[in-house]
matplotlib code that plots the C-alpha trace (Angstrom):
import matplotlib.pyplot as plt

x = [-52.9, -56.0, -58.6, -61.1, -59.5, -61.9, -62.1, -64.1, -61.0, -57.7, -54.2, -51.8, -50.4, -53.8, -55.3, -52.5, -53.0, -56.7, -56.2, -53.8, -56.1, -59.2, -57.6, -58.4, -61.1, -61.6, -57.9, -57.5, -56.3, -54.6, -51.7, -48.4, -44.9, -42.6, -39.4, -37.4, -39.5, -39.0, -35.2, -35.0, -37.2, -34.8, -31.8, -33.7, -34.4, -30.8, -29.8, -33.0, -32.1, -28.9, -30.7, -33.3, -30.4, -31.4, -28.1, -28.6, -30.7, -30.2, -31.4, -32.6, -34.1, -31.4, -32.4, -35.4, -35.6, -38.2, -36.2, -39.0, -37.4, -37.5, -35.5, -35.0, -34.3, -32.7, -33.0, -31.3, -32.6, -36.3, -38.7, -40.9, -39.7, -36.1, -36.5, -38.9, -39.6, -40.3, -41.5, -42.3, -41.6, -38.2, -35.4, -35.8, -39.6, -38.9, -36.2, -38.4, -41.1, -38.7, -37.4, -40.9, -42.1, -39.1, -39.6, -43.3, -42.1, -39.3, -41.7, -44.3, -41.8, -40.9, -44.2, -43.3, -44.5, -46.0, -48.6, -49.9, -52.3, -54.0, -57.8, -60.6, -62.9, -65.8, -64.0, -63.4, -67.1, -65.9, -69.0, -70.2, -68.8, -66.0, -62.8, -64.6, -63.8, -60.1, -59.8, -58.3, -60.6, -61.7, -61.1, -64.8, -64.2, -61.5, -63.6, -63.3, -59.5, -57.1, -55.0, -52.8, -54.5, -53.3, -55.3, -56.2, -58.6, -61.9, -61.4, -65.1, -65.9, -62.6, -63.0, -60.3, -60.8, -58.7, -57.3, -55.8, -52.0, -51.9, -53.6, -50.9, -47.5, -45.2, -43.2, -43.6, -41.3, -41.4, -42.7, -45.0, -45.3, -47.3, -51.1, -50.8, -52.6, -56.2, -56.0, -54.8, -51.2, -51.0, -49.4, -52.6, -53.1, -49.5, -47.9, -45.1, -45.1, -43.7, -46.9, -49.6, -52.5, -50.7, -49.8, -53.4, -54.7, -52.2, -53.2, -56.9, -56.7, -54.7, -57.4, -60.1, -57.9, -57.4, -61.1, -62.1, -59.6, -60.6, -64.2, -63.1, -61.4, -64.8, -66.8, -67.8, -66.9, -65.0, -62.4, -65.1, -67.2, -65.0, -62.2, -61.9, -60.4, -57.1, -57.9, -58.9, -57.7, -55.2, -51.7, -49.8, -51.5, -50.7, -47.1, -46.6, -48.4, -46.3, -43.0, -43.9, -45.4, -42.3, -40.4, -42.8, -45.0, -48.8, -51.3, -54.8, -56.9, -59.9, -62.2, -62.6, -65.8, -65.5, -68.7, -67.4, -67.4, -63.7, -61.9, -59.8, -57.8, -56.4, -53.6, -51.8, -48.8, -47.2, -44.3, -45.4, -42.1, -40.6, -38.1, -37.7, -39.2, -37.4, -40.6, -43.1, -46.0, -47.8, -47.0, -49.8, -50.5, -53.5, -54.4, -57.1, -57.1, -59.1, -59.7, -59.5, -56.4, -54.6, -55.6, -54.5, -51.2, -50.3, -51.5, -49.5, -46.3, -46.7, -47.1, -44.0, -42.0, -42.9, -40.9, -37.7, -38.3, -38.7, -35.7, -33.5, -34.2, -34.1, -37.5, -37.3, -41.1, -40.9, -39.2, -38.9, -42.1, -43.9, -42.3, -42.1, -41.2, -43.6, -44.3, -46.6, -50.4, -50.8, -48.7, -50.7, -53.9, -52.5, -51.4, -54.8, -56.5, -54.4, -54.4, -58.1, -59.8, -63.5, -64.2, -63.1, -65.7, -65.0, -64.3, -67.7, -69.3, -67.2, -67.9, -65.6, -66.1, -63.6, -63.1, -62.1, -61.0, -60.3, -63.8, -65.6, -63.3, -64.2, -67.9, -68.0, -66.3, -68.6, -71.7, -70.6, -70.5, -66.8, -66.0, -65.2, -61.9, -59.3, -55.9, -53.2, -50.0, -47.1, -44.0, -42.3, -38.9, -38.4, -35.4, -37.0, -40.7, -41.6, -44.8, -45.9, -49.7, -51.6, -55.1, -57.6, -60.8, -62.8, -65.4, -63.2, -62.4, -58.8, -56.8, -54.5, -54.8, -51.8, -51.7]
y = [9.9, 9.2, 11.9, 9.4, 8.8, 8.4, 11.8, 10.6, 8.8, 10.3, 9.0, 8.9, 12.4, 14.1, 12.1, 13.2, 16.8, 16.7, 14.9, 17.6, 20.5, 19.1, 17.4, 20.2, 22.5, 24.3, 25.3, 29.1, 31.1, 33.6, 31.5, 33.3, 31.8, 32.9, 34.8, 31.7, 29.5, 31.9, 31.9, 28.1, 28.0, 30.4, 28.3, 25.1, 26.7, 27.7, 24.3, 24.3, 27.8, 26.3, 23.5, 25.9, 28.2, 31.2, 32.9, 35.9, 36.8, 40.5, 42.8, 45.9, 47.6, 50.3, 51.5, 53.3, 55.5, 53.4, 50.7, 48.1, 44.9, 44.1, 41.2, 40.3, 36.8, 36.5, 33.5, 34.5, 31.5, 32.2, 32.0, 34.8, 37.4, 37.0, 38.8, 38.1, 40.4, 39.4, 41.7, 41.4, 42.9, 41.1, 40.4, 36.7, 36.9, 39.0, 36.5, 33.5, 35.4, 36.2, 32.7, 31.1, 33.5, 32.6, 28.9, 29.2, 30.0, 27.5, 24.6, 26.0, 26.2, 22.5, 20.5, 16.9, 16.0, 12.7, 14.7, 16.5, 15.2, 16.6, 16.8, 19.2, 20.5, 18.8, 15.4, 15.8, 16.9, 20.1, 21.9, 24.8, 28.1, 26.5, 28.6, 30.9, 34.0, 33.2, 33.2, 36.0, 38.0, 36.3, 32.8, 31.9, 28.6, 27.3, 24.4, 22.7, 23.1, 20.4, 21.9, 20.5, 19.6, 18.6, 17.0, 18.8, 18.1, 19.8, 20.7, 20.6, 17.2, 15.4, 14.5, 14.8, 17.7, 18.6, 22.1, 23.7, 23.6, 27.3, 28.2, 26.4, 26.8, 29.9, 29.2, 32.8, 32.5, 34.3, 32.5, 30.9, 27.2, 25.3, 25.3, 28.5, 31.7, 30.8, 32.0, 35.0, 34.7, 35.1, 33.7, 34.2, 31.3, 30.0, 29.5, 27.7, 26.8, 24.3, 22.2, 21.8, 23.1, 26.5, 26.7, 26.1, 28.7, 31.3, 30.7, 30.8, 34.1, 35.5, 34.3, 36.0, 39.2, 39.4, 38.8, 41.6, 44.0, 43.2, 44.0, 47.2, 48.4, 47.9, 49.7, 53.3, 55.6, 53.0, 55.4, 57.8, 55.3, 52.6, 54.4, 53.4, 55.1, 53.7, 54.2, 51.2, 48.7, 47.2, 47.7, 46.3, 48.8, 51.6, 50.6, 50.5, 53.8, 55.4, 54.2, 55.3, 58.6, 59.6, 59.3, 61.3, 58.6, 58.6, 55.8, 55.4, 52.3, 51.1, 48.1, 46.1, 44.0, 40.4, 38.5, 35.9, 38.4, 38.0, 41.2, 42.6, 45.8, 48.1, 50.3, 53.2, 55.1, 58.4, 60.6, 63.8, 65.1, 68.3, 68.1, 65.8, 62.4, 59.1, 57.8, 60.4, 58.2, 56.0, 52.4, 49.9, 46.8, 44.4, 41.7, 39.4, 38.2, 36.5, 40.0, 43.6, 44.1, 41.1, 42.3, 45.9, 44.9, 42.7, 45.3, 48.1, 46.0, 45.1, 48.7, 49.7, 46.7, 47.9, 51.1, 49.2, 47.0, 50.0, 51.8, 48.7, 48.9, 45.1, 44.6, 45.4, 45.8, 48.9, 51.8, 55.5, 56.0, 54.4, 56.9, 60.3, 63.6, 65.2, 68.2, 66.2, 66.5, 62.7, 62.9, 65.8, 63.8, 60.8, 62.8, 64.5, 61.0, 59.6, 62.7, 63.6, 63.9, 63.4, 60.5, 57.8, 55.6, 54.6, 50.9, 50.5, 51.6, 49.3, 45.6, 43.9, 40.2, 37.8, 34.4, 32.1, 28.9, 27.2, 25.5, 28.8, 30.3, 27.5, 27.7, 31.4, 31.1, 28.4, 30.2, 33.2, 31.1, 31.5, 27.8, 25.1, 25.6, 23.4, 22.6, 21.4, 20.0, 21.6, 20.5, 19.6, 19.1, 16.0, 17.3, 20.6, 19.6, 22.6, 22.2, 24.2, 24.3, 26.2, 27.1, 27.9, 29.7, 28.6, 31.4, 34.3, 37.4, 37.6, 40.6, 41.6, 45.4, 47.3, 51.0]
z = [-137.1, -139.1, -139.6, -138.5, -135.1, -132.1, -130.6, -127.5, -126.0, -124.9, -125.4, -122.5, -122.9, -123.3, -120.5, -118.2, -119.2, -118.5, -115.2, -114.1, -115.1, -113.4, -110.4, -108.0, -109.4, -106.1, -105.6, -105.2, -108.2, -106.0, -104.6, -105.0, -104.8, -102.0, -103.0, -102.0, -104.3, -107.2, -106.7, -106.6, -109.8, -111.6, -110.8, -111.9, -115.3, -116.1, -117.7, -119.8, -121.0, -122.4, -124.2, -125.6, -126.9, -124.8, -124.9, -122.7, -119.6, -119.2, -116.4, -118.2, -115.1, -115.2, -118.6, -117.1, -114.1, -112.3, -110.6, -111.0, -112.2, -115.9, -117.4, -121.0, -122.3, -125.8, -128.1, -131.4, -133.4, -132.6, -135.5, -134.0, -131.5, -130.5, -127.2, -124.3, -121.4, -117.8, -115.0, -111.4, -108.0, -107.7, -110.2, -109.8, -110.5, -113.6, -114.8, -114.5, -116.4, -119.3, -119.5, -119.5, -122.3, -124.4, -123.8, -124.9, -128.5, -128.3, -127.8, -130.2, -133.0, -132.7, -132.6, -133.4, -136.9, -135.7, -133.7, -136.8, -139.4, -142.5, -142.9, -143.6, -140.9, -142.6, -142.6, -138.9, -138.2, -136.6, -135.4, -137.5, -136.3, -134.2, -134.7, -137.2, -135.0, -135.3, -139.1, -141.1, -143.5, -146.7, -145.2, -145.1, -147.0, -144.7, -143.6, -147.0, -147.2, -146.2, -143.3, -140.5, -137.2, -133.8, -131.1, -127.8, -125.0, -124.4, -120.7, -119.8, -121.4, -121.3, -124.9, -127.6, -130.0, -133.1, -133.3, -136.4, -136.0, -137.2, -133.9, -131.9, -133.6, -133.7, -136.8, -138.0, -141.0, -144.4, -146.5, -143.9, -143.5, -146.2, -145.4, -143.2, -143.9, -142.7, -139.1, -137.2, -136.1, -132.4, -129.3, -127.2, -124.8, -125.1, -121.7, -119.9, -116.2, -113.8, -114.0, -116.8, -114.7, -114.1, -117.7, -118.8, -116.3, -117.5, -121.1, -120.4, -118.5, -121.5, -123.9, -121.8, -121.6, -125.4, -126.1, -123.8, -125.2, -128.7, -127.7, -126.1, -129.3, -131.1, -128.4, -129.1, -126.2, -124.3, -122.9, -121.8, -120.0, -118.6, -116.8, -113.1, -110.1, -108.8, -105.2, -103.0, -105.5, -103.0, -101.5, -104.5, -106.8, -104.4, -104.2, -108.0, -108.4, -105.7, -107.2, -110.7, -109.5, -107.6, -110.9, -113.0, -114.6, -114.4, -114.9, -116.1, -115.8, -117.8, -117.1, -120.2, -119.6, -120.4, -121.3, -118.8, -116.0, -115.4, -114.3, -117.3, -117.0, -119.8, -118.4, -120.0, -118.7, -119.7, -118.5, -116.8, -115.4, -116.9, -119.8, -122.8, -122.0, -122.5, -124.2, -125.3, -126.3, -123.6, -123.0, -122.5, -120.5, -120.5, -118.0, -116.8, -113.2, -110.5, -109.0, -110.0, -107.9, -109.5, -113.0, -112.3, -110.9, -113.9, -116.4, -114.6, -114.5, -118.2, -119.2, -117.2, -118.6, -122.1, -121.4, -120.7, -123.7, -126.0, -124.5, -125.0, -128.7, -128.9, -130.7, -134.4, -134.6, -132.3, -133.9, -133.0, -135.0, -132.0, -129.6, -131.2, -129.6, -127.1, -129.3, -131.6, -131.5, -131.0, -127.8, -126.5, -127.0, -125.3, -122.4, -122.1, -122.2, -119.4, -117.2, -117.6, -114.3, -113.5, -115.7, -113.2, -111.7, -108.1, -107.4, -105.8, -109.1, -111.3, -111.7, -109.2, -109.3, -107.7, -109.3, -106.5, -108.3, -111.6, -111.7, -111.3, -114.0, -116.5, -115.7, -116.3, -119.6, -120.8, -119.6, -121.6, -124.8, -125.4, -125.2, -125.8, -123.9, -125.6, -124.0, -126.3, -124.9, -126.8, -125.1, -121.8, -120.2, -118.1, -116.2, -114.9, -115.1, -117.3, -119.2, -122.3, -123.0, -125.7, -124.5, -127.3, -126.6, -129.7, -129.8, -128.5, -130.5, -131.6, -130.6, -133.5, -133.6, -134.9, -134.0]

ax = plt.figure().add_subplot(projection="3d")
ax.plot(x, y, z, "-o")
ax.set_aspect("equal")
plt.show()
């Protein structure tokens, strides 16, 4: 593809993606699949698992005492993380989540070469400041460098817009691919679903979440001022809290304000039962959602799923150094933070917006200056209908904090 291609028009694939995303802007964001639909989806995905070389789908729920479903998908040939975790309130839901997370990286590792072209940002007339938040330190002159690009679609305008391939692919090899090294490596905004619109929405909410959490890390006094009470957040929050509490695990929730006004929750859990803990340090979960309840549920399940993932020992980037014995000072401080009382704000005092539909979500993001919102089709499977989309929030803050 020429660097001088007309970016105001879309080819067939991009046009279809954009049409799918904007086809029903007033459709609710809170639609949930029935258990029967999730089971059918799981069985539909099994042939694709074989083609993607996912060799194992393991139920690791029993490694922890909680009983909340956690499933692990394993793809040994992956060029990033070999394992993927799925969580949910049923085993089928957790299984579908694990498979989709594994498929995200599968597709993003194999972007067809014919979709990639070389150019500089200046040659493409990329607007000043676009993607600058996403570069690694000391990459200020990236705009004059020849790098690979892939074409996405600006969701708001419907126009084609080039995106650096490094913000899309997941070929996390050592040494890295030629021309890499200018942007933060992250899977933020990468999502698979049974349709392109759902994949885009999943990715956009993840971009909003990571941006808000990155801002929270840089906010002095965040943990003191932004903790919220767990009462009156909804029946699903109450259920998860009750199950975990009966097994000696406590929660704390913080509201991470997004400039877009989208609810974002930071959750931490820690064991409080007597005796030597399975995991001494807390586990964390982050989520954005159309409501505080939706965000809280997702963040809580992610934090609990992280327990089973750590116990399984399948991730080589999480060692015992992350989960030391409870006698250490750092654990005592973490416990004190989570169990501290009196700092919670009631739900009525915390911002509690509800984002009703995809159109409102997009408008909120653009009004906050985080856009443009670019959707890049990454891959698809004709047999199952699975679509993989990378959503890039061009002015968001990257979340790449290692603790």
